[in-house]
PDB file of N, CA, C, O and CB in Angstrom:
ATOM      1  N   MET A   1      52.661  82.759 154.430  1.00  0.00           N
ATOM      2  CA  MET A   1      52.173  81.134 154.361  1.00  0.00           C
ATOM      3  C   MET A   1      53.261  80.273 154.696  1.00  0.00           C
ATOM      4  O   MET A   1      54.243  80.457 153.977  1.00  0.00           O
ATOM      5  CB  MET A   1      51.660  80.624 152.866  1.00  0.00           C
ATOM      6  N   ASP A   2      53.381  79.438 155.520  1.00  0.00           N
ATOM      7  CA  ASP A   2      54.423  78.430 155.753  1.00  0.00           C
ATOM      8  C   ASP A   2      54.864  77.375 154.604  1.00  0.00           C
ATOM      9  O   ASP A   2      54.095  76.752 153.871  1.00  0.00           O
ATOM     10  CB  ASP A   2      53.958  77.671 156.888  1.00  0.00           C
ATOM     11  N   CYS A   3      56.000  77.329 154.614  1.00  0.00           N
ATOM     12  CA  CYS A   3      56.592  76.240 153.767  1.00  0.00           C
ATOM     13  C   CYS A   3      55.778  75.050 153.738  1.00  0.00           C
ATOM     14  O   CYS A   3      55.392  74.612 152.654  1.00  0.00           O
ATOM     15  CB  CYS A   3      57.938  75.854 154.228  1.00  0.00           C
ATOM     16  N   TYR A   4      55.466  74.457 154.875  1.00  0.00           N
ATOM     17  CA  TYR A   4      54.659  73.072 155.114  1.00  0.00           C
ATOM     18  C   TYR A   4      53.317  73.029 154.398  1.00  0.00           C
ATOM     19  O   TYR A   4      52.857  71.965 153.983  1.00  0.00           O
ATOM     20  CB  TYR A   4      54.343  72.831 156.700  1.00  0.00           C
ATOM     21  N   GLN A   5      52.629  74.315 154.242  1.00  0.00           N
ATOM     22  CA  GLN A   5      51.407  74.480 153.735  1.00  0.00           C
ATOM     23  C   GLN A   5      51.589  74.307 152.294  1.00  0.00           C
ATOM     24  O   GLN A   5      50.898  73.552 151.610  1.00  0.00           O
ATOM     25  CB  GLN A   5      50.805  75.747 154.120  1.00  0.00           C
ATOM     26  N   ASN A   6      52.549  75.039 151.857  1.00  0.00           N
ATOM     27  CA  ASN A   6      52.855  75.046 150.283  1.00  0.00           C
ATOM     28  C   ASN A   6      53.182  73.649 150.048  1.00  0.00           C
ATOM     29  O   ASN A   6      52.953  73.350 148.876  1.00  0.00           O
ATOM     30  CB  ASN A   6      54.133  76.063 149.766  1.00  0.00           C
ATOM     31  N   ALA A   7      53.623  72.714 150.723  1.00  0.00           N
ATOM     32  CA  ALA A   7      54.120  71.461 150.169  1.00  0.00           C
ATOM     33  C   ALA A   7      52.699  70.666 150.465  1.00  0.00           C
ATOM     34  O   ALA A   7      52.493  69.708 149.720  1.00  0.00           O
ATOM     35  CB  ALA A   7      55.643  70.805 150.962  1.00  0.00           C
ATOM     36  N   LEU A   8      51.954  70.880 151.208  1.00  0.00           N
ATOM     37  CA  LEU A   8      50.567  69.977 151.196  1.00  0.00           C
ATOM     38  C   LEU A   8      50.007  70.451 150.093  1.00  0.00           C
ATOM     39  O   LEU A   8      49.649  69.620 149.258  1.00  0.00           O
ATOM     40  CB  LEU A   8      49.499  70.096 152.462  1.00  0.00           C
ATOM     41  N   ALA A   9      49.786  71.942 149.809  1.00  0.00           N
ATOM     42  CA  ALA A   9      48.998  72.357 148.510  1.00  0.00           C
ATOM     43  C   ALA A   9      49.354  71.343 147.244  1.00  0.00           C
ATOM     44  O   ALA A   9      48.513  70.653 146.668  1.00  0.00           O
ATOM     45  CB  ALA A   9      49.432  73.992 148.076  1.00  0.00           C
ATOM     46  N   GLU A  10      50.894  71.396 146.900  1.00  0.00           N
ATOM     47  CA  GLU A  10      51.503  70.893 146.092  1.00  0.00           C
ATOM     48  C   GLU A  10      51.324  69.213 145.922  1.00  0.00           C
ATOM     49  O   GLU A  10      51.358  68.570 144.873  1.00  0.00           O
ATOM     50  CB  GLU A  10      52.687  71.372 146.375  1.00  0.00           C
ATOM     51  N   ARG A  11      51.118  68.704 147.348  1.00  0.00           N
ATOM     52  CA  ARG A  11      50.770  67.560 147.237  1.00  0.00           C
ATOM     53  C   ARG A  11      49.260  67.004 146.740  1.00  0.00           C
ATOM     54  O   ARG A  11      48.995  65.973 146.123  1.00  0.00           O
ATOM     55  CB  ARG A  11      51.093  67.214 148.336  1.00  0.00           C
ATOM     56  N   VAL A  12      48.620  67.766 147.096  1.00  0.00           N
ATOM     57  CA  VAL A  12      47.135  67.446 146.869  1.00  0.00           C
ATOM     58  C   VAL A  12      47.095  68.087 145.135  1.00  0.00           C
ATOM     59  O   VAL A  12      46.236  67.571 144.420  1.00  0.00           O
ATOM     60  CB  VAL A  12      45.906  68.413 148.241  1.00  0.00           C
ATOM     61  N   ASN A  13      47.694  68.808 144.712  1.00  0.00           N
ATOM     62  CA  ASN A  13      47.573  69.323 143.227  1.00  0.00           C
ATOM     63  C   ASN A  13      48.050  67.879 142.429  1.00  0.00           C
ATOM     64  O   ASN A  13      47.431  67.237 141.581  1.00  0.00           O
ATOM     65  CB  ASN A  13      48.736  70.865 142.856  1.00  0.00           C
ATOM     66  N   GLY A  14      49.349  67.634 143.019  1.00  0.00           N
ATOM     67  CA  GLY A  14      49.990  66.349 142.087  1.00  0.00           C
ATOM     68  C   GLY A  14      48.861  64.986 142.233  1.00  0.00           C
ATOM     69  O   GLY A  14      48.794  64.135 141.346  1.00  0.00           O
ATOM     70  N   ILE A  15      48.187  64.946 143.219  1.00  0.00           N
ATOM     71  CA  ILE A  15      47.274  63.859 143.524  1.00  0.00           C
ATOM     72  C   ILE A  15      46.086  63.911 142.396  1.00  0.00           C
ATOM     73  O   ILE A  15      45.688  62.965 141.717  1.00  0.00           O
ATOM     74  CB  ILE A  15      46.692  64.023 145.087  1.00  0.00           C
ATOM     75  N   PHE A  16      45.589  65.370 142.375  1.00  0.00           N
ATOM     76  CA  PHE A  16      44.639  65.552 141.341  1.00  0.00           C
ATOM     77  C   PHE A  16      44.972  65.331 140.034  1.00  0.00           C
ATOM     78  O   PHE A  16      44.233  64.693 139.285  1.00  0.00           O
ATOM     79  CB  PHE A  16      44.191  66.700 141.373  1.00  0.00           C
ATOM     80  N   LYS A  17      46.175  65.870 139.638  1.00  0.00           N
ATOM     81  CA  LYS A  17      46.891  65.594 138.298  1.00  0.00           C
ATOM     82  C   LYS A  17      47.233  64.341 137.883  1.00  0.00           C
ATOM     83  O   LYS A  17      47.082  63.897 136.745  1.00  0.00           O
ATOM     84  CB  LYS A  17      48.024  66.210 138.229  1.00  0.00           C
ATOM     85  N   ASN A  18      47.787  63.668 139.013  1.00  0.00           N
ATOM     86  CA  ASN A  18      48.166  62.105 138.336  1.00  0.00           C
ATOM     87  C   ASN A  18      47.041  61.082 138.833  1.00  0.00           C
ATOM     88  O   ASN A  18      47.206  59.869 138.704  1.00  0.00           O
ATOM     89  CB  ASN A  18      49.847  61.436 138.933  1.00  0.00           C
ATOM     90  N   GLU A  19      46.200  61.482 139.252  1.00  0.00           N
ATOM     91  CA  GLU A  19      45.135  60.499 139.865  1.00  0.00           C
ATOM     92  C   GLU A  19      43.625  60.559 139.181  1.00  0.00           C
ATOM     93  O   GLU A  19      42.935  59.565 138.953  1.00  0.00           O
ATOM     94  CB  GLU A  19      44.977  60.872 141.486  1.00  0.00           C
ATOM     95  N   TYR A  20      43.284  61.827 138.923  1.00  0.00           N
ATOM     96  CA  TYR A  20      42.078  62.119 138.568  1.00  0.00           C
ATOM     97  C   TYR A  20      41.884  62.855 137.172  1.00  0.00           C
ATOM     98  O   TYR A  20      41.119  62.449 136.297  1.00  0.00           O
ATOM     99  CB  TYR A  20      41.584  62.826 139.604  1.00  0.00           C
ATOM    100  N   LEU A  21      42.574  63.842 137.093  1.00  0.00           N
ATOM    101  CA  LEU A  21      42.578  64.619 135.910  1.00  0.00           C
ATOM    102  C   LEU A  21      43.530  64.008 134.593  1.00  0.00           C
ATOM    103  O   LEU A  21      44.544  64.430 134.038  1.00  0.00           O
ATOM    104  CB  LEU A  21      43.084  66.043 136.383  1.00  0.00           C
ATOM    105  N   LEU A  22      42.782  62.963 134.422  1.00  0.00           N
ATOM    106  CA  LEU A  22      43.863  62.054 133.461  1.00  0.00           C
ATOM    107  C   LEU A  22      43.484  62.333 131.813  1.00  0.00           C
ATOM    108  O   LEU A  22      44.077  61.840 130.854  1.00  0.00           O
ATOM    109  CB  LEU A  22      43.653  60.137 133.833  1.00  0.00           C
ATOM    110  N   VAL A  23      42.493  63.128 131.780  1.00  0.00           N
ATOM    111  CA  VAL A  23      41.864  63.293 130.244  1.00  0.00           C
ATOM    112  C   VAL A  23      41.902  64.948 130.247  1.00  0.00           C
ATOM    113  O   VAL A  23      41.540  65.667 131.178  1.00  0.00           O
ATOM    114  CB  VAL A  23      40.004  62.524 129.980  1.00  0.00           C
ATOM    115  N   LYS A  24      42.415  65.353 129.012  1.00  0.00           N
ATOM    116  CA  LYS A  24      42.488  66.927 128.803  1.00  0.00           C
ATOM    117  C   LYS A  24      41.132  67.498 128.743  1.00  0.00           C
ATOM    118  O   LYS A  24      40.407  66.858 127.982  1.00  0.00           O
ATOM    119  CB  LYS A  24      43.249  67.345 127.448  1.00  0.00           C
ATOM    120  N   PRO A  25      40.626  68.396 129.251  1.00  0.00           N
ATOM    121  CA  PRO A  25      39.289  68.937 129.093  1.00  0.00           C
ATOM    122  C   PRO A  25      39.306  69.647 127.968  1.00  0.00           C
ATOM    123  O   PRO A  25      40.394  70.008 127.519  1.00  0.00           O
ATOM    124  CB  PRO A  25      38.808  69.739 130.171  1.00  0.00           C
ATOM    125  N   ASN A  26      38.205  69.947 127.364  1.00  0.00           N
ATOM    126  CA  ASN A  26      37.962  70.605 125.891  1.00  0.00           C
ATOM    127  C   ASN A  26      37.746  72.315 126.276  1.00  0.00           C
ATOM    128  O   ASN A  26      38.107  73.188 125.487  1.00  0.00           O
ATOM    129  CB  ASN A  26      36.325  69.815 125.004  1.00  0.00           C
ATOM    130  N   ASN A  27      37.284  72.537 127.235  1.00  0.00           N
ATOM    131  CA  ASN A  27      37.231  74.006 127.456  1.00  0.00           C
ATOM    132  C   ASN A  27      37.198  74.244 129.312  1.00  0.00           C
ATOM    133  O   ASN A  27      37.243  73.377 130.184  1.00  0.00           O
ATOM    134  CB  ASN A  27      35.660  74.658 126.557  1.00  0.00           C
ATOM    135  N   LEU A  28      37.128  75.355 129.415  1.00  0.00           N
ATOM    136  CA  LEU A  28      37.220  75.653 130.965  1.00  0.00           C
ATOM    137  C   LEU A  28      36.088  75.261 131.889  1.00  0.00           C
ATOM    138  O   LEU A  28      36.213  75.087 133.101  1.00  0.00           O
ATOM    139  CB  LEU A  28      37.370  77.107 131.170  1.00  0.00           C
ATOM    140  N   GLN A  29      34.807  75.121 131.090  1.00  0.00           N
ATOM    141  CA  GLN A  29      33.685  74.736 131.846  1.00  0.00           C
ATOM    142  C   GLN A  29      33.953  73.169 132.099  1.00  0.00           C
ATOM    143  O   GLN A  29      34.096  72.726 133.238  1.00  0.00           O
ATOM    144  CB  GLN A  29      32.269  75.082 131.053  1.00  0.00           C
ATOM    145  N   GLU A  30      34.003  72.450 131.066  1.00  0.00           N
ATOM    146  CA  GLU A  30      34.373  71.062 131.447  1.00  0.00           C
ATOM    147  C   GLU A  30      35.582  70.699 132.617  1.00  0.00           C
ATOM    148  O   GLU A  30      35.440  69.845 133.493  1.00  0.00           O
ATOM    149  CB  GLU A  30      34.796  70.454 130.130  1.00  0.00           C
ATOM    150  N   ALA A  31      36.879  71.602 132.412  1.00  0.00           N
ATOM    151  CA  ALA A  31      37.743  71.667 133.293  1.00  0.00           C
ATOM    152  C   ALA A  31      37.349  71.871 134.988  1.00  0.00           C
ATOM    153  O   ALA A  31      37.746  71.203 135.943  1.00  0.00           O
ATOM    154  CB  ALA A  31      38.488  72.651 132.759  1.00  0.00           C
ATOM    155  N   LYS A  32      36.516  72.927 134.964  1.00  0.00           N
ATOM    156  CA  LYS A  32      35.798  73.034 136.165  1.00  0.00           C
ATOM    157  C   LYS A  32      34.894  71.964 136.712  1.00  0.00           C
ATOM    158  O   LYS A  32      34.956  71.741 137.921  1.00  0.00           O
ATOM    159  CB  LYS A  32      35.096  74.077 136.048  1.00  0.00           C
ATOM    160  N   LYS A  33      34.137  71.338 136.030  1.00  0.00           N
ATOM    161  CA  LYS A  33      33.521  70.005 136.415  1.00  0.00           C
ATOM    162  C   LYS A  33      34.210  69.051 136.668  1.00  0.00           C
ATOM    163  O   LYS A  33      33.905  68.340 137.626  1.00  0.00           O
ATOM    164  CB  LYS A  33      32.781  69.519 135.619  1.00  0.00           C
ATOM    165  N   MET A  34      35.462  68.733 135.790  1.00  0.00           N
ATOM    166  CA  MET A  34      36.106  67.728 136.248  1.00  0.00           C
ATOM    167  C   MET A  34      36.958  67.952 137.790  1.00  0.00           C
ATOM    168  O   MET A  34      36.955  67.072 138.651  1.00  0.00           O
ATOM    169  CB  MET A  34      36.974  67.389 135.091  1.00  0.00           C
ATOM    170  N   VAL A  35      37.444  68.856 137.905  1.00  0.00           N
ATOM    171  CA  VAL A  35      37.779  69.375 139.368  1.00  0.00           C
ATOM    172  C   VAL A  35      36.902  69.231 140.275  1.00  0.00           C
ATOM    173  O   VAL A  35      37.343  68.764 141.325  1.00  0.00           O
ATOM    174  CB  VAL A  35      38.048  70.673 139.472  1.00  0.00           C
ATOM    175  N   GLU A  36      35.733  69.485 140.245  1.00  0.00           N
ATOM    176  CA  GLU A  36      34.654  69.643 141.143  1.00  0.00           C
ATOM    177  C   GLU A  36      34.464  67.940 141.581  1.00  0.00           C
ATOM    178  O   GLU A  36      34.601  67.446 142.701  1.00  0.00           O
ATOM    179  CB  GLU A  36      33.212  70.476 140.328  1.00  0.00           C
ATOM    180  N   GLN A  37      34.158  67.356 140.474  1.00  0.00           N
ATOM    181  CA  GLN A  37      34.030  65.747 140.415  1.00  0.00           C
ATOM    182  C   GLN A  37      35.493  65.089 141.513  1.00  0.00           C
ATOM    183  O   GLN A  37      35.407  64.393 142.525  1.00  0.00           O
ATOM    184  CB  GLN A  37      34.220  65.156 138.368  1.00  0.00           C
ATOM    185  N   SER A  38      36.639  65.591 140.883  1.00  0.00           N
ATOM    186  CA  SER A  38      37.701  64.966 141.495  1.00  0.00           C
ATOM    187  C   SER A  38      37.607  65.282 143.030  1.00  0.00           C
ATOM    188  O   SER A  38      37.639  64.411 143.899  1.00  0.00           O
ATOM    189  CB  SER A  38      39.026  65.422 140.852  1.00  0.00           C
ATOM    190  N   ILE A  39      37.505  66.416 143.226  1.00  0.00           N
ATOM    191  CA  ILE A  39      37.461  67.178 144.763  1.00  0.00           C
ATOM    192  C   ILE A  39      36.382  66.097 145.686  1.00  0.00           C
ATOM    193  O   ILE A  39      36.686  65.436 146.679  1.00  0.00           O
ATOM    194  CB  ILE A  39      36.641  69.138 144.631  1.00  0.00           C
ATOM    195  N   ASN A  40      35.219  66.167 145.077  1.00  0.00           N
ATOM    196  CA  ASN A  40      34.050  65.277 145.704  1.00  0.00           C
ATOM    197  C   ASN A  40      34.619  63.850 145.832  1.00  0.00           C
ATOM    198  O   ASN A  40      34.415  63.158 146.829  1.00  0.00           O
ATOM    199  CB  ASN A  40      32.623  65.248 144.723  1.00  0.00           C
ATOM    200  N   THR A  41      35.273  63.486 144.873  1.00  0.00           N
ATOM    201  CA  THR A  41      35.702  61.783 145.066  1.00  0.00           C
ATOM    202  C   THR A  41      36.646  61.925 146.091  1.00  0.00           C
ATOM    203  O   THR A  41      36.479  61.152 147.034  1.00  0.00           O
ATOM    204  CB  THR A  41      36.467  60.888 143.648  1.00  0.00           C
ATOM    205  N   TYR A  42      37.576  62.685 146.166  1.00  0.00           N
ATOM    206  CA  TYR A  42      38.701  62.528 146.942  1.00  0.00           C
ATOM    207  C   TYR A  42      38.336  62.961 148.375  1.00  0.00           C
ATOM    208  O   TYR A  42      39.060  62.710 149.338  1.00  0.00           O
ATOM    209  CB  TYR A  42      39.866  63.309 146.357  1.00  0.00           C
ATOM    210  N   ASN A  43      37.072  63.681 148.464  1.00  0.00           N
ATOM    211  CA  ASN A  43      36.797  64.025 149.800  1.00  0.00           C
ATOM    212  C   ASN A  43      35.808  63.072 150.495  1.00  0.00           C
ATOM    213  O   ASN A  43      35.987  62.776 151.676  1.00  0.00           O
ATOM    214  CB  ASN A  43      36.295  65.394 149.833  1.00  0.00           C
ATOM    215  N   LYS A  44      34.808  62.603 149.819  1.00  0.00           N
ATOM    216  CA  LYS A  44      33.590  61.765 150.234  1.00  0.00           C
ATOM    217  C   LYS A  44      33.471  60.511 149.862  1.00  0.00           C
ATOM    218  O   LYS A  44      32.513  59.864 150.285  1.00  0.00           O
ATOM    219  CB  LYS A  44      32.476  62.259 149.840  1.00  0.00           C
ATOM    220  N   ARG A  45      34.478  59.886 148.944  1.00  0.00           N
ATOM    221  CA  ARG A  45      34.205  58.702 148.344  1.00  0.00           C
ATOM    222  C   ARG A  45      35.439  57.859 148.841  1.00  0.00           C
ATOM    223  O   ARG A  45      35.299  56.896 149.595  1.00  0.00           O
ATOM    224  CB  ARG A  45      34.021  58.837 146.750  1.00  0.00           C
ATOM    225  N   LYS A  46      36.443  58.215 148.449  1.00  0.00           N
ATOM    226  CA  LYS A  46      37.863  57.404 148.433  1.00  0.00           C
ATOM    227  C   LYS A  46      38.171  57.441 150.044  1.00  0.00           C
ATOM    228  O   LYS A  46      38.297  58.514 150.634  1.00  0.00           O
ATOM    229  CB  LYS A  46      39.265  58.259 147.377  1.00  0.00           C
ATOM    230  N   PRO A  47      38.280  56.176 150.700  1.00  0.00           N
ATOM    231  CA  PRO A  47      38.879  56.145 151.944  1.00  0.00           C
ATOM    232  C   PRO A  47      40.469  56.321 151.950  1.00  0.00           C
ATOM    233  O   PRO A  47      41.047  55.809 150.991  1.00  0.00           O
ATOM    234  CB  PRO A  47      38.487  54.882 152.557  1.00  0.00           C
ATOM    235  N   HIS A  48      41.138  56.884 152.769  1.00  0.00           N
ATOM    236  CA  HIS A  48      42.523  56.984 152.954  1.00  0.00           C
ATOM    237  C   HIS A  48      43.076  56.246 154.109  1.00  0.00           C
ATOM    238  O   HIS A  48      42.609  56.329 155.244  1.00  0.00           O
ATOM    239  CB  HIS A  48      42.865  58.311 153.062  1.00  0.00           C
ATOM    240  N   THR A  49      44.195  55.446 153.737  1.00  0.00           N
ATOM    241  CA  THR A  49      44.758  54.619 154.755  1.00  0.00           C
ATOM    242  C   THR A  49      45.193  55.322 155.835  1.00  0.00           C
ATOM    243  O   THR A  49      45.065  54.815 156.950  1.00  0.00           O
ATOM    244  CB  THR A  49      45.780  53.866 154.309  1.00  0.00           C
ATOM    245  N   VAL A  50      45.780  56.611 155.684  1.00  0.00           N
ATOM    246  CA  VAL A  50      46.176  57.386 156.656  1.00  0.00           C
ATOM    247  C   VAL A  50      45.042  57.813 157.699  1.00  0.00           C
ATOM    248  O   VAL A  50      45.381  58.301 158.778  1.00  0.00           O
ATOM    249  CB  VAL A  50      46.785  58.479 156.033  1.00  0.00           C
ATOM    250  N   LEU A  51      44.069  57.680 157.467  1.00  0.00           N
ATOM    251  CA  LEU A  51      42.770  58.045 158.085  1.00  0.00           C
ATOM    252  C   LEU A  51      41.960  56.787 158.649  1.00  0.00           C
ATOM    253  O   LEU A  51      40.817  56.872 159.098  1.00  0.00           O
ATOM    254  CB  LEU A  51      41.897  58.796 157.006  1.00  0.00           C
ATOM    255  N   LYS A  52      42.721  55.587 158.563  1.00  0.00           N
ATOM    256  CA  LYS A  52      42.129  54.386 158.945  1.00  0.00           C
ATOM    257  C   LYS A  52      41.049  54.043 158.210  1.00  0.00           C
ATOM    258  O   LYS A  52      39.970  53.701 158.694  1.00  0.00           O
ATOM    259  CB  LYS A  52      41.786  54.383 160.196  1.00  0.00           C
ATOM    260  N   TYR A  53      41.392  54.152 156.629  1.00  0.00           N
ATOM    261  CA  TYR A  53      40.239  53.948 155.662  1.00  0.00           C
ATOM    262  C   TYR A  53      38.743  54.533 155.657  1.00  0.00           C
ATOM    263  O   TYR A  53      37.766  54.039 155.094  1.00  0.00           O
ATOM    264  CB  TYR A  53      40.063  52.677 155.686  1.00  0.00           C
ATOM    265  N   LYS A  54      38.806  55.705 156.422  1.00  0.00           N
ATOM    266  CA  LYS A  54      37.953  56.641 156.466  1.00  0.00           C
ATOM    267  C   LYS A  54      37.950  57.787 155.631  1.00  0.00           C
ATOM    268  O   LYS A  54      39.031  58.352 155.797  1.00  0.00           O
ATOM    269  CB  LYS A  54      37.955  56.969 157.509  1.00  0.00           C
ATOM    270  N   THR A  55      37.098  58.530 154.636  1.00  0.00           N
ATOM    271  CA  THR A  55      37.031  59.555 153.898  1.00  0.00           C
ATOM    272  C   THR A  55      37.369  60.682 154.737  1.00  0.00           C
ATOM    273  O   THR A  55      37.237  60.628 155.960  1.00  0.00           O
ATOM    274  CB  THR A  55      35.825  59.640 153.271  1.00  0.00           C
ATOM    275  N   PRO A  56      37.888  61.905 154.005  1.00  0.00           N
ATOM    276  CA  PRO A  56      38.210  63.010 154.843  1.00  0.00           C
ATOM    277  C   PRO A  56      36.818  63.844 155.159  1.00  0.00           C
ATOM    278  O   PRO A  56      36.855  64.685 156.058  1.00  0.00           O
ATOM    279  CB  PRO A  56      39.349  63.926 154.095  1.00  0.00           C
ATOM    280  N   ASP A  57      35.791  63.657 154.549  1.00  0.00           N
ATOM    281  CA  ASP A  57      34.371  63.906 154.991  1.00  0.00           C
ATOM    282  C   ASP A  57      34.132  63.352 156.140  1.00  0.00           C
ATOM    283  O   ASP A  57      33.624  64.059 157.011  1.00  0.00           O
ATOM    284  CB  ASP A  57      33.383  63.457 154.129  1.00  0.00           C
ATOM    285  N   GLU A  58      34.393  62.158 156.383  1.00  0.00           N
ATOM    286  CA  GLU A  58      33.955  61.462 157.701  1.00  0.00           C
ATOM    287  C   GLU A  58      34.617  61.933 158.824  1.00  0.00           C
ATOM    288  O   GLU A  58      34.028  62.131 159.886  1.00  0.00           O
ATOM    289  CB  GLU A  58      34.164  60.018 157.694  1.00  0.00           C
ATOM    290  N   ILE A  59      35.913  62.142 158.647  1.00  0.00           N
ATOM    291  CA  ILE A  59      36.773  62.661 159.720  1.00  0.00           C
ATOM    292  C   ILE A  59      36.322  63.830 160.384  1.00  0.00           C
ATOM    293  O   ILE A  59      36.184  63.984 161.597  1.00  0.00           O
ATOM    294  CB  ILE A  59      38.036  62.939 159.248  1.00  0.00           C
ATOM    295  N   HIS A  60      36.034  64.905 159.169  1.00  0.00           N
ATOM    296  CA  HIS A  60      35.576  66.305 159.529  1.00  0.00           C
ATOM    297  C   HIS A  60      34.435  66.241 160.160  1.00  0.00           C
ATOM    298  O   HIS A  60      34.402  66.949 161.166  1.00  0.00           O
ATOM    299  CB  HIS A  60      35.403  67.207 158.443  1.00  0.00           C
ATOM    300  N   GLN A  61      33.252  65.499 159.877  1.00  0.00           N
ATOM    301  CA  GLN A  61      32.041  65.482 160.400  1.00  0.00           C
ATOM    302  C   GLN A  61      32.178  64.778 161.953  1.00  0.00           C
ATOM    303  O   GLN A  61      31.414  65.049 162.878  1.00  0.00           O
ATOM    304  CB  GLN A  61      31.080  64.715 159.359  1.00  0.00           C
ATOM    305  N   ALA A  62      33.109  63.992 162.021  1.00  0.00           N
ATOM    306  CA  ALA A  62      33.552  63.514 163.442  1.00  0.00           C
ATOM    307  C   ALA A  62      33.937  64.645 164.662  1.00  0.00           C
ATOM    308  O   ALA A  62      33.739  64.555 165.874  1.00  0.00           O
ATOM    309  CB  ALA A  62      34.871  62.629 163.190  1.00  0.00           C
ATOM    310  N   LEU A  63      34.450  65.546 164.012  1.00  0.00           N
ATOM    311  CA  LEU A  63      35.242  66.415 164.984  1.00  0.00           C
ATOM    312  C   LEU A  63      34.174  67.263 165.588  1.00  0.00           C
ATOM    313  O   LEU A  63      34.461  68.104 166.439  1.00  0.00           O
ATOM    314  CB  LEU A  63      36.443  67.335 164.278  1.00  0.00           C
TER     315      LEU A  63
END
C-alpha cells in the first residue's frame, strides 16, 4: 500500500468521525447501521465542492 492511499483512508475516516458519527452507538448493530447511513449520505446525497457540487455517486456513474 502506498502512503497516499493511507492518507486518503485516514481523511475519509476523519470525515465520518467528525461529521457523521456524532452519537455513540449502543451496540455493534447500531454502529454498523450508522456507518452504512453515513456512507450512503457521503456518496449519494452530499455534493462535494471539489466535484463541482456533484456527489461521488454521480461522478462514478458518469465514467
